N, C-alpha and C positions, 0 to 999 in steps of 0.2 A: 503492500502498499504507499504508496508515493506523500511521505510526509515530510515535514524538516523543521523536526522539533529539537532542540539543540538538547534538550534536560531528557526526553526519552528514551527508554532503554532500546535498544535495537532489534528489531524485529530477526526472524532468520529467515525462512520461507514465507513470501507471500501471503497472502490469504487465502486466494485463488489456489493455488500449487499445496496448500496446506488440505484444502476442502477437496480436492483430485485426487490426493492420495488416500484421504479418509474413505473415499466414493468408491476407488478403483481397490482397498483393500476389504472395501462391502461388497463389491459385486461378488470378489472371488470367492467370499464365502456364501454367495448365493443371491444375497439380495443387499441394499443398501438405504439406507434411511436418511431424511433431512435434518434430523435431528444430528445424528452422525457428523453432517458436514459443518452443522453452527458449532458445534461438540470439538471439533478441529483444530476451530479458527478463534474458539472462548479464550484458551490460557492467555491471547493477548488483550483481553479485555482492559487492563487499565492501562493499555497504552494511551488512553481518552485523558488521563487526569496527570493534563500538561501541568507540568511547578509544581506538581503535589510533590510534597517533601517523602511519602511512605510511596510514592509511585512502584520506587527500584525493589522495594521491599517483600512489596504484592507482587511485582512479575519475576521476583525469585521463589514466589510460595506458587504461583501458578506453574511456571515453568523445571519446579525438582520439588516442590510437595503436591504435586500431582495426585498421586494418592489419596489423599484425604477428600475429593470429589468424589472418585471412583466407588471409597467405601460407603458413601454416600446415597448411592446410587441403589432406591431398591425396585423401582418397578420399570419394565419394558424401554417408555420412551428414556428414563430417564438413564439407563442401563445402555443404551445408543448411545446419549449425549456425553456420557463420560468415555463410552472407548474412542468415539471420537477426540476428545479430552486428552485421553493420555496418550494417542499417539503423535502429539504437537512436542512433547517434553522434552526440555536443554540434554535429560541425564542420559537416553538410552533413543529416544525416539525423532522425531523428520529433525527437531533443529539442534540434533546431534550432531549432524553430516553437514547443516548451515554452518554453524558458528566454530564447531569443536576440530572436527576431524572427517573431511571428504573420503568415501567410500572407494572411488576412480585411484582420488589423487591424497592420500592421507596425512595428515602433520597438520593441515590447517583447513576449516569447514570453506566448502563451498563459495557462500555467500561471501564470507570474510576477504577471502584471497580474494574474487572479481570485487570487490567492492576498495582492497585496496588499488588495483590494477586501474578503476575507474577513475577512482581519486585524483590518482595522476595526471591521469588527462585531465582532467576539469579543474586542475588546482589551479592553472593561470587564466581558463577562461572565465570561471568567480573571481579571481582577485581581479582582473579587467573590471567587470563588472562593477564591482565593491567599490574600487577609485573611479570611476567614471560616474556612481552615484553617489561621489563626495564623501563618501565611509570612511575616517579617520584610521581606527585602528584594524586595519584588514587583516594583519597576520592573527590578532586574535579571533576575529569572526571567524577568521578561515579554518583555524585550530578547533573552535566549536562547532562549527558546521558542516564541513566536508566527510567526515566521517560517516555522520547521520544520512547527508546527500547522496553520497553515492551509494551506501547501503541498499537504503530505502528503494533508490534507481536500479538498482539489479535483481531486488527480488518481485519488483514492477515488471523487471523486463522479461525476468522467467514467467512470469502469472498472465503476461499478454502473447509469451508464444507456448504454454500449456494451452489459452482458450484459441488460442490458432491452432495448433497441432495439433493437441493428445484429445482435448475434448472442448468443442466448439462450444457447448450448452453451458460450460463452467462458471461461469459468469451471472448465468440467471437460475442456476441452480443454487449459490453462494446467498444471489439475493432473497430470491424462494425461502430458502432455508431462514436468516433472520426475519423474513416478515412472518411466518408460521412456526415459529422456535414455540418449544414446551413453556408453558406458563412455568415452570419450575426451575429453568435453567439460573435466575436470580437468587430463588431461593438453595440452591445447592451450594455455586459460590459463596453466600451466607453461611451455611453450614460449614463449610470447609474454610471460611478463610477471617468471620468476623471477630472470632475470640482473636487468633492472631494479630490479627490489624488493630484491634482494641489495645491489645496489653502494648505493642510497640507504641500507638502514638498516645496511650496514657491515659486514654480513653472508658468508652461503657461499650458494647458491643448494641445495645438501643442507638447509637450513636454513629458506628461504625458500619452498621448494617443496611440503613438508606444511604450511605455514599457509594459501598458495593453495589446496591439495587439501580443508582442516578448512574453509574459510570457505564453498567451492563447497558441500560437503556440507549444511554449515549451512543456505544459500541454496536448495538444493533442498527440502530438508523446509516452510521457510517459502514455497515458489512452491505448492509442492501443497495446504499449508495455506489459501491465498489463495484456493488456485482454486476449492477448495471450500467455501469459508465464501460464496465471492459465489452460489454454484450451490445455498445455500438455502434454504428458502421467507420467508423474510425476511433478506437476505442486510445489511439495516441495522443490526438489530438484532443479527445474528454479527458482522461487525467492529465493532461500536460496543464489543461487550461483550469482543473479542479487544487494540481499542486501549486500551482502561479500563487493564487489566490490565497490558499493556507498558510502558504509559504512566508508570505508578505506579510500576513498576520501575526504568525509565527517569530518571526525575526522581531517584530517591533511589542512583543508582548514578552520575550524573552529577553532581549538582548538593548531594548529601544531605541532597534534601528527601524527609520523609514523610509522604504524602498519597495518601487514597485516592480515587482518581479514579471517579466512578462513569458506569456505560454510558450513562445516560440525557444527560449531557453531551457526551459524545462523540457518541451517535444525535444530539444538537441541534446538535452539529457539524457535521455530517455532511449532515442535511437542508437546514442555510441552504447549503453547499456546492452541493449538488443544487440548489436555487434560481436560484442566481449563476451556474451555467453552463449549465442544461437548456436555455435558447434558442438558444442559439448556438456548443454543441462538436460536435454534428455538422458546420456548414458550416468551422473548422478542422480534423478529424478528413481530411474528405474532401478538402481541400486539401493535408494534411499526406501522405496515400494519396498522392496526384496527385504531388507534390514528391519523397518516396521513392524511388517508382518510377522516375521519370527521373533521380537522382541514383544509384544504383547500377545503371542503363545504363550513365552516361552515362562511371562511374569501369571499366567493364566488368566488374564484382561480379555475379556469376551463381551457383549453385547446382548448376549438373553441370559434373561430374569430367570434366576435359578427354579 
């Protein structure tokens, strides 16, 4: 998802890619549900909490303490959501190959490696743009934003290629999964994480739970919009326009920098990212699918109610 928040923990694979992985694993087991797809993107729910001091801690919870939510899933629909949720994690799930160690080229996560390559290409372009925009502390701003810009562009590029080559319907599926997600999704999040959130923040669960519910509500809206944009006739242009508007708002909110980021610059960034991943993303994606399916089985995580 094309975001440019300087304080947001980096996503791993993009939302559509996570949804695709969950859908494929579900299909290989006989069927796939929209709850699995929404569950697969849900660990990134707290990325919408821009500037919140507890955002990083909550991100760590959903990516490493994911079994808390799995253990609260009792009914069939909840099991499906939890199955997708577990597929995402950074310990042994899909985000492990994105962030920690690629399967095809071990030693560094696929998205992280591509992010570094893209950052080297983007740095002079962004530097020139900021200088022409009258930004004084250019080096500081670049250090703050470039890793996240490059990371988000890589994950969005893979999402675009997946929606173009592997599954042209994945954007519509993601949007529909968000629109029709089961009512228990925010309840499961609260059961799993409200107590720890409250303890860390020095507050009560009665205060923490509504914050989690609000984050999930905003995240759900973003996922429906993102899936819809991926389904457009020209998704690069649609995502670039959205990304430019959001990046301008976030730069102002996070760094106090008021610049209008042109959609053309965002589209150029996305197209460069696509060029960097188009030759090898499919091999890593296929290897990740095999890896995640095996890990879910080895950890005894199923989508069927007992």
